[in-house]
C-alpha positions as CSV (number, residue, x, y, z in Angstrom):
1,X,-9.4,-4.9,-17.7
2,X,-10.4,-7.2,-15.2
3,X,-9.4,-6.6,-11.5
4,X,-6.2,-7.8,-10.4
5,X,-5.5,-9.4,-7.4
6,X,-2.9,-8.5,-5.0
7,X,-2.0,-10.8,-2.5
8,X,-1.0,-9.7,1.1
9,X,1.2,-12.6,1.6
10,X,3.6,-13.5,-0.9
11,X,2.9,-17.4,-0.9
12,X,-0.5,-16.6,-2.4
13,X,0.9,-15.1,-5.4
14,X,1.6,-18.1,-7.8
15,X,-2.2,-18.1,-8.5
16,X,-1.6,-14.6,-10.2
17,X,-0.2,-13.4,-13.1
18,X,2.6,-11.4,-11.1
19,X,5.8,-12.2,-12.1
20,X,8.5,-12.7,-9.7
21,X,11.7,-10.2,-10.5
22,X,14.6,-9.9,-7.9
23,X,14.9,-8.7,-4.2
24,X,16.6,-5.4,-4.8
25,X,18.5,-3.8,-1.7
26,X,16.5,-1.6,0.7
27,X,13.8,-2.2,-1.3
28,X,12.1,-5.8,-1.3
29,X,11.3,-8.7,-4.1
30,X,9.6,-7.1,-7.3
31,X,6.7,-8.4,-8.9
32,X,5.6,-7.4,-12.1
33,X,2.5,-8.2,-13.6
34,X,2.2,-10.5,-16.6
35,X,5.9,-9.3,-17.6
36,X,7.2,-11.1,-20.5
37,X,10.6,-10.6,-22.3
38,X,8.9,-10.3,-26.0
39,X,6.1,-8.3,-24.6
40,X,4.7,-5.0,-26.1
41,X,5.1,-1.6,-23.9
42,X,1.4,-1.1,-24.9
43,X,0.9,-3.9,-22.5
44,X,3.1,-2.9,-19.7
45,X,1.5,-2.4,-16.2
46,X,3.0,0.4,-14.7
47,X,2.3,-1.1,-10.9
48,X,4.8,-3.2,-9.3
49,X,4.6,-5.3,-5.8
50,X,7.7,-5.4,-3.2
51,X,7.4,-8.3,-0.7
52,X,9.6,-8.2,2.6
53,X,9.7,-11.4,4.5
54,X,6.9,-12.7,2.5
55,X,4.5,-10.2,3.1
56,X,3.7,-7.2,0.9
57,X,5.5,-4.1,2.3
58,X,4.9,-1.7,-0.8
59,X,4.1,-1.1,-4.0
60,X,5.2,1.1,-6.8
61,X,4.4,3.0,-10.2
62,X,6.6,2.6,-13.3
63,X,6.1,5.2,-16.0
64,X,7.6,5.3,-19.3
65,X,8.4,9.0,-19.1
66,X,11.0,11.2,-17.9
67,X,9.1,12.8,-14.7
68,X,10.7,15.4,-12.9
69,X,10.4,15.3,-9.3
70,X,13.1,14.3,-6.3
71,X,10.4,11.6,-5.6
72,X,10.9,9.7,-8.6
73,X,13.7,7.7,-9.2
74,X,15.0,6.8,-12.7
75,X,16.8,3.5,-13.1
76,X,19.3,2.8,-16.2
77,X,18.5,0.2,-18.7
78,X,21.7,-1.4,-17.1
79,X,19.9,-1.9,-13.7
80,X,16.8,-3.5,-15.1
81,X,17.7,-6.9,-14.6
82,X,18.7,-5.9,-11.0
83,X,15.1,-5.7,-10.0
84,X,13.3,-7.4,-13.2
85,X,13.0,-11.1,-14.7
86,X,12.7,-11.6,-17.4
87,X,13.2,-7.7,-18.6
88,X,10.6,-6.7,-21.1
89,X,13.0,-5.9,-24.1
90,X,10.6,-3.2,-25.2
91,X,11.7,-1.3,-22.3
92,X,15.4,-0.8,-23.5
93,X,14.0,1.4,-26.5
94,X,10.8,3.0,-24.5
95,X,13.2,6.1,-23.2
96,X,13.3,7.0,-19.4
97,X,11.6,5.0,-16.9
98,X,10.3,7.0,-13.8
99,X,9.4,4.9,-10.9
100,X,7.7,5.9,-7.6
101,X,7.8,3.2,-4.4
102,X,4.9,3.4,-1.8
103,X,6.0,1.8,1.4
104,X,3.2,0.3,4.1
105,X,5.5,0.2,6.6
106,X,7.6,3.1,8.8
107,X,11.1,2.1,8.0
108,X,11.5,-0.3,5.0
109,X,15.3,-0.3,5.0
110,X,15.4,-1.2,8.7
111,X,13.9,-4.8,8.3
112,X,14.3,-5.3,4.9
113,X,15.2,-9.0,4.0
114,X,16.3,-10.4,0.7
115,X,15.8,-14.3,0.5
């Protein structure tokens, strides 16, 4: 796989393969790499980006596995559309999803702006 560009400014993301999802409360606007509705889960890139106020404020991991730790979240299939657009249909049959968010600022929830 070639290197993947991660823009610091959301305004520069249009020249990349990152696909805009949705803004999720207390997290930010999610972006998923080359996500399509009909993609194979074998091609699902396990990293997502989060932007707040037009600036990269976090990134995360999304594993197709049931990882047990209090640091992981396990979104239900019914919540996928709240942060993905489109939702890769293969994820509905892939089993449990485990996500981990890594914030680049001290208190992300205090200044979250969903536009």
